[in-house]
KOLZA-227377 format. One line per 10 residues: number of its first residue (from 1); their letters; for each residue x, y, z of N, C-alpha, C, CB. Coordinates in pm, whole numbers, plus 50000, padded with zeros to 5 digits. Glycine has a CB too. Layout:
NUM) a) X,Y,Z,X,Y,Z,X,Y,Z,X,Y,Z | ... .
This chain:
1) mpitlvhsqt) 86965,48232,17922,86943,48178,18052,86809,48157,18069,86992,48257,18155 | 86763,48034,18092,86637,47994,18120,86581,48066,18239,86636,47854,18138 | 86444,48107,18244,86376,48162,18346,86380,48103,18488,86255,48166,18306 | 86380,47951,18472,86373,47888,18600,86515,47921,18685,86349,47725,18577 | 86623,47953,18617,86727,47979,18696,86717,48112,18792,86837,47984,18606 | 86629,48199,18748,86602,48319,18807,86477,48321,18910,86583,48412,18698 | 86362,48245,18872,86249,48223,18947,86245,48125,19054,86157,48195,18867 | 86306,48028,19029,86271,47902,19136,86366,47892,19234,86265,47757,19071 | 86460,47989,19254,86549,47992,19365,86498,48065,19490,86672,48052,19323 | 86541,48027,19608,86506,48091,19727,86525,48258,19718,86596,48026,19839 .
11) pylsawrsyk) 86641,48295,19677,86652,48450,19672,86548,48539,19601,86777,48483,19607 | 86473,48450,19511,86355,48528,19457,86251,48557,19559,86288,48453,19344 | 86236,48477,19659,86129,48491,19760,86182,48599,19863,86094,48345,19835 | 86295,48652,19858,86349,48760,19942,86263,48883,19961,86475,48803,19886 | 86299,48968,20054,86216,49081,20071,86246,49165,19963,86232,49149,20199 | 86137,49240,19911,86162,49348,19817,86140,49474,19892,86072,49340,19692 | 86212,49581,19837,86222,49701,19890,86155,49807,19802,86358,49726,19914 | 86095,49905,19861,86036,50012,19800,86160,50087,19723,85958,50102,19911 | 86138,50149,19599,86242,50198,19544,86227,50337,19582,86253,50170,19404 | 86321,50396,19655,86336,50538,19718,86478,50577,19681,86314,50541,19888 .
21) rplsyhiprh) 86486,50705,19688,86607,50786,19642,86724,50734,19727,86587,50953,19663 | 86708,50727,19873,86819,50689,19953,86878,50550,19922,86777,50693,20092 | 86802,50456,19859,86863,50322,19823,86951,50342,19691,86742,50207,19799 | 86928,50461,19617,86986,50459,19471,87133,50445,19486,86952,50596,19384 | 87199,50490,19598,87354,50471,19574,87395,50323,19593,87443,50563,19679 | 87302,50238,19613,87347,50103,19621,87315,50022,19465,87264,50031,19755 | 87241,50092,19396,87204,50039,19279,87307,50106,19166,87047,50069,19256 | 87382,50019,19092,87463,50076,18991,87386,50172,18897,87525,49966,18913 | 87466,50287,18863,87391,50404,18802,87323,50342,18673,87496,50535,18764 | 87370,50242,18605,87317,50222,18469,87189,50158,18495,87411,50135,18373 .
31) wqawlqdkgs) 87164,50086,18601,87025,50012,18624,86926,50115,18676,87036,49885,18736 | 86973,50218,18734,86862,50306,18806,86763,50344,18723,86912,50431,18866 | 86797,50405,18598,86689,50445,18507,86592,50337,18464,86749,50502,18387 | 86652,50215,18447,86559,50105,18406,86473,50073,18538,86644,49968,18350 | 86506,50068,18638,86435,50017,18754,86336,50119,18787,86527,49986,18875 | 86367,50244,18792,86272,50358,18834,86181,50406,18719,86356,50482,18886 | 86196,50369,18602,86108,50411,18510,85965,50347,18531,86165,50383,18379 | 85864,50448,18523,85717,50404,18544,85640,50387,18409,85637,50514,18634 | 85702,50410,18299,85645,50393,18170,85632,50242,18111,85726,50474,18081 | 85606,50217,17995,85586,50093,17959,85735,50035,17918,85476,50089,17846 .
41) ltsrlvhasd) 85783,49933,17994,85904,49858,17954,85894,49797,17820,85933,49752,18051 | 85776,49751,17788,85774,49692,17645,85809,49795,17540,85632,49632,17610 | 85744,49916,17540,85766,50015,17450,85915,50054,17448,85679,50129,17482 | 85989,50068,17561,86113,50105,17574,86207,49993,17504,86140,50128,17720 | 86170,49865,17526,86251,49752,17464,86229,49757,17318,86211,49608,17521 | 86107,49769,17271,86077,49783,17112,86164,49891,17053,85918,49823,17079 | 86155,49988,17123,86243,50132,17071,86408,50093,17071,86215,50284,17201 | 86441,50042,17190,86586,50016,17207,86652,49911,17102,86605,49962,17353 | 86552,49806,17061,86604,49710,16985,86550,49728,16836,86570,49577,17047 | 86504,49859,16795,86471,49885,16680,86373,49801,16627,86568,49890,16611 .
51) ghfrvrvvsn) 86287,49759,16703,86162,49672,16657,86198,49530,16654,86108,49712,16511 | 86320,49478,16697,86352,49335,16702,86308,49283,16830,86498,49308,16682 | 86180,49268,16858,86146,49251,16992,86039,49141,16977,86098,49387,17065 | 86040,49038,17087,85930,48941,17070,85923,48884,17220,85963,48821,16947 | 85815,48824,17247,85777,48759,17376,85781,48609,17350,85629,48807,17428 | 85850,48542,17439,85850,48401,17435,85797,48353,17560,85982,48344,17409 | 85678,48287,17546,85610,48223,17678,85679,48094,17720,85452,48187,17655 | 85717,48113,17843,85774,47984,17909,85657,47898,17983,85892,48026,18023 | 85574,47980,18049,85468,47900,18113,85359,47990,18139,85511,47830,18242 | 85233,47948,18130,85117,48026,18165,85021,47928,18232,85054,48096,18038 .
61) kwgipspsea) 84995,47919,18345,84914,47826,18412,84869,47841,18549,84973,47717,18408 | 84772,47799,18618,84725,47817,18742,84843,47775,18832,84594,47738,18765 | 84850,47833,18929,84959,47798,19043,84931,47862,19171,85103,47843,19004 | 85016,47842,19267,85012,47917,19387,85134,48022,19380,85021,47818,19515 | 85098,48153,19398,85198,48246,19404,85291,48220,19544,85128,48392,19397 | 85420,48281,19544,85510,48279,19654,85436,48361,19771,85656,48342,19612 | 85464,48332,19885,85408,48428,19997,85430,48571,19975,85470,48398,20131 | 85557,48613,19919,85588,48744,19894,85480,48809,19790,85735,48749,19842 | 85451,48720,19675,85380,48750,19588,85217,48769,19620,85412,48660,19501 | 85191,48666,19709,85058,48675,19751,85028,48793,19854,85021,48544,19810 .
71) qalslkprqk) 85136,48838,19934,85125,48943,20007,85118,49087,19926,85233,48932,20097 | 85192,49105,19826,85185,49212,19737,85047,49236,19694,85271,49191,19625 | 84965,49112,19660,84827,49133,19601,84728,49115,19698,84796,49042,19488 | 84774,49125,19827,84659,49084,19941,84587,48969,19913,84551,49189,19961 | 84657,48865,19875,84588,48726,19865,84599,48635,19984,84643,48648,19749 | 84493,48560,19984,84496,48457,20105,84600,48360,20072,84354,48377,20130 | 84662,48295,20174,84751,48198,20152,84697,48076,20058,84792,48153,20284 | 84792,48029,19986,84756,47933,19897,84630,47952,19783,84728,47826,19983 | 84607,48067,19766,84502,48109,19681,84571,48109,19545,84436,48250,19723 | 84494,48040,19444,84543,48018,19311,84542,48152,19214,84455,47904,19250 .
81) aiirevellc) 84635,48143,19126,84629,48254,19032,84704,48204,18890,84706,48390,19102 | 84680,48273,18790,84746,48241,18663,84889,48305,18694,84665,48305,18523 | 85000,48183,18681,85111,48253,18681,85180,48244,18539,85194,48206,18792 | 85223,48365,18491,85272,48377,18361,85415,48408,18353,85200,48472,18293 | 85496,48324,18309,85639,48344,18296,85683,48359,18147,85712,48227,18362 | 85748,48465,18120,85787,48505,17987,85928,48558,17983,85692,48608,17934 | 85988,48539,17848,86117,48603,17829,86099,48716,17717,86228,48493,17788 | 86140,48822,17735,86134,48950,17648,86265,48953,17572,86115,49090,17737 | 86249,48910,17449,86374,48903,17372,86382,49018,17277,86384,48771,17295 | 86510,49073,17264,86544,49165,17176,86674,49122,17089,86561,49290,17251 .
91) hdqiwvcars) 86667,49110,16960,86761,49056,16879,86796,48910,16907,86873,49137,16888 | 86685,48845,16942,86694,48719,16986,86775,48679,17105,86732,48655,16890 | 86808,48784,17196,86867,48759,17325,86770,48789,17434,86991,48839,17343 | 86767,48735,17551,86685,48739,17659,86724,48870,17728,86698,48611,17746 | 86641,48985,17726,86696,49102,17796,86624,49103,17931,86674,49240,17714 | 86493,49055,17931,86407,49050,18059,86340,48915,18082,86294,49159,18054 | 86329,48865,18195,86275,48753,18244,86159,48804,18323,86372,48670,18321 | 86020,48795,18278,85915,48856,18360,85818,48740,18410,85833,48969,18273 | 85758,48776,18520,85654,48686,18583,85541,48776,18633,85716,48599,18706 | 85434,48727,18602,85303,48789,18627,85214,48704,18705,85235,48825,18502 .
101) iiphstltgs) 85160,48754,18810,85057,48690,18895,84929,48749,18869,85086,48702,19041 | 84816,48675,18828,84694,48725,18793,84585,48653,18865,84677,48720,18652 | 84555,48700,18972,84445,48642,19069,84322,48601,18989,84399,48753,19183 | 84258,48495,19046,84120,48455,18985,84024,48559,18990,84059,48337,19053 | 84033,48646,19117,83941,48757,19131,83955,48861,19017,83964,48824,19266 | 84062,48873,18956,84088,48974,18854,84028,48933,18709,84246,48997,18845 | 84025,48808,18714,83989,48742,18565,83836,48744,18564,84049,48572,18541 | 83751,48855,18569,83613,48859,18548,83597,48967,18436,83533,48891,18683 | 83490,48977,18373,83440,49077,18303,83529,49077,18163,83444,49211,18392 | 83557,49192,18137,83656,49216,18021,83799,49183,18053,83652,49364,17977 .
111) lrkfkdignk) 83825,49156,18170,83963,49116,18224,83990,48979,18203,83978,49141,18370 | 83891,48871,18157,83890,48749,18132,84013,48718,18031,83756,48715,18086 | 84032,48813,17942,84118,48804,17836,84264,48788,17882,84099,48920,17751 | 84292,48829,18011,84436,48802,18060,84471,48663,18097,84464,48883,18180 | 84369,48578,18101,84400,48437,18133,84501,48383,18039,84274,48349,18128 | 84487,48400,17911,84583,48340,17830,84587,48445,17693,84538,48173,17799 | 84702,48536,17722,84715,48616,17592,84816,48580,17513,84732,48752,17610 | 84867,48459,17517,84967,48410,17428,85093,48484,17436,84919,48413,17294 | 85166,48514,17329,85278,48573,17295,85277,48720,17292,85314,48524,17180 | 85143,48768,17325,85125,48919,17322,85205,48988,17440,84965,48957,17335 .
121) plgallfkhp) 85275,49099,17445,85321,49152,17551,85227,49199,17651,85396,49241,17517 | 85220,49162,17780,85130,49198,17884,85141,49347,17910,85157,49118,18010 | 85260,49393,17902,85271,49534,17929,85196,49645,17834,85415,49560,17927 | 85208,49584,17696,85121,49663,17590,84973,49675,17619,85130,49595,17453 | 84925,49561,17683,84769,49547,17721,84755,49644,17845,84719,49377,17765 | 84841,49629,17947,84815,49695,18075,84819,49861,18051,84931,49643,18188 | 84909,49901,17959,84918,50041,17945,84811,50102,17847,85056,50074,17899 | 84751,50018,17771,84638,50057,17687,84505,50058,17780,84623,49952,17558 | 84491,49997,17886,84365,49985,17962,84347,50120,18021,84367,49870,18073 | 84205,50171,17987,84165,50311,18017,84163,50324,18170,84019,50348,17952 .
131) nmtrgaleia) 84145,50223,18263,84141,50241,18393,84252,50182,18471,84028,50197,18436 | 84389,50196,18417,84505,50132,18465,84562,50224,18573,84606,50102,18350 | 84593,50187,18682,84691,50257,18766,84785,50164,18826,84626,50335,18873 | 84906,50224,18844,85022,50140,18880,85078,50166,19029,85134,50167,18776 | 85082,50060,19108,85132,50072,19241,85290,50119,19258,85109,49936,19305 | 85334,50128,19367,85469,50154,19398,85565,50057,19349,85484,50165,19533 | 85670,50098,19287,85787,50021,19240,85873,49963,19365,85880,50119,19146 | 85886,49827,19343,85980,49761,19447,86092,49702,19369,85906,49644,19537 | 86218,49695,19440,86328,49628,19389,86395,49536,19459,86409,49702,19355 | 86463,49453,19393,86559,49344,19460,86667,49317,19374,86491,49207,19491 .
141) clkqthscis) 86776,49272,19426,86895,49221,19362,86888,49075,19387,87029,49286,19415 | 86859,49008,19275,86847,48861,19289,86991,48782,19259,86731,48810,19185 | 87029,48709,19338,87168,48635,19318,87126,48488,19288,87274,48643,19460 | 87215,48435,19184,87183,48294,19143,87251,48209,19245,87233,48257,18992 | 87197,48104,19277,87245,48008,19358,87379,47953,19308,87146,47906,19370 | 87493,47916,19398,87611,47885,19360,87679,47952,19249,87606,47771,19340 | 87675,48090,19244,87712,48186,19141,87739,48318,19194,87608,48196,19040 | 87820,48398,19146,87820,48541,19181,87744,48613,19091,87951,48598,19187 | 87670,48569,19000,87578,48648,18904,87463,48695,18984,87526,48561,18779 | 87440,48826,18966,87311,48890,19028,87246,48950,18905,87341,49010,19149 .
151) hwarrsvfyl) 87112,48972,18939,87017,49056,18825,86938,49133,18917,86910,48958,18716 | 86925,49252,18867,86843,49367,18936,86681,49342,18880,86912,49538,18885 | 86613,49352,18975,86463,49319,18928,86379,49429,18996,86405,49159,18976 | 86257,49438,18937,86162,49542,18993,86020,49474,18986,86166,49689,18905 | 85930,49513,19057,85794,49461,19039,85706,49567,19086,85767,49329,19115 | 85581,49555,19047,85469,49652,19090,85339,49581,19060,85474,49797,19010 | 85231,49629,19120,85098,49584,19095,85025,49683,19013,85027,49557,19220 | 84982,49638,18906,84897,49723,18823,84752,49686,18841,84937,49713,18675 | 84673,49789,18872,84543,49785,18905,84446,49821,18770,84525,49883,19027 | 84374,49727,18731,84283,49742,18611,84145,49743,18675,84299,49619,18498 .
161) dnkgilvtev) 84075,49855,18666,83938,49855,18733,83958,49815,18860,83835,49767,18671 | 84052,49848,18938,84096,49824,19093,84107,49665,19110,83975,49891,19211 | 84140,49588,19022,84175,49457,19030,84336,49438,18999,84084,49379,18934 | 84408,49364,19073,84540,49377,19054,84609,49250,18977,84599,49402,19187 | 84721,49298,18917,84793,49194,18838,84941,49242,18888,84762,49199,18655 | 85021,49147,18955,85160,49184,18998,85261,49135,18882,85198,49112,19145 | 85335,49232,18840,85424,49208,18729,85570,49225,18788,85392,49311,18606 | 85661,49113,18783,85796,49126,18822,85873,49116,18701,85838,49026,18923 | 85983,49206,18682,86072,49205,18564,86201,49193,18632,86060,49336,18466 | 86289,49090,18549,86415,49070,18613,86510,49090,18480,86426,48915,18695 .
171) fmppmssvsp) 86594,49207,18518,86677,49240,18389,86792,49150,18365,86734,49382,18394 | 86834,49102,18243,86924,49013,18213,87049,49075,18165,86873,48926,18125 | 87171,49015,18170,87305,49088,18123,87315,49135,17990,87419,49003,18136 | 87243,49099,17893,87245,49177,17764,87200,49315,17783,87159,49112,17657 | 87112,49354,17862,87069,49479,17889,87179,49583,17935,86969,49465,17985 | 87282,49534,18007,87380,49607,18077,87448,49686,17953,87484,49508,18168 | 87457,49639,17836,87519,49709,17725,87429,49808,17650,87570,49611,17630 | 87288,49830,17699,87196,49910,17642,87180,50033,17722,87075,49840,17623 | 87208,50151,17661,87188,50269,17750,87034,50277,17783,87241,50408,17677 | 87007,50310,17909,86869,50335,17940,86797,50458,17856,86864,50364,18090 .
181) adg) 86871,50545,17812,86831,50663,17712,86786,50600,17577,86962,50769,17682 | 86825,50481,17551,86796,50425,17405,86664,50367,17423,86906,50309,17345 | 86600,50331,17539,86470,50275,17551,86380,50380,17573,86460,50175,17656 .
């Protein structure tokens, strides 16, 4: 499923909610562990796929984040950022569609390398950074237009040297057959 079917729709811009225990009864049990995990999703996917993991870059270019994304990063309206959209594949199936927003103000000093990392997994670089902290997890259930298909998604801001990068991860149907304990 192309990432544009997930990210280009109006529901993608809907309100995100903080992940809190009282909301967990609305989330299917299978997805709860994936959504609330604060570790490296990349590491979990590599493990769950026995190393049959790769990143396919769909887009990596300057653009205007959505109002919701700009708000999450405390950006001014219409402020440009690198918008990176990728598919995380395990066994050549799309397990996760990810979208990262990297503001211009983040791309200074040693963080300039995040402007274009090619097919390297962003998560691996984020979790290796010595001064990384992760903001609160937010979740959403995204519904495809003209379809009953929905996808659970999460997002959070990663702070590297106090500079933010917003990472959104949308879990795709092939993951529903993988036990969260496998990752």
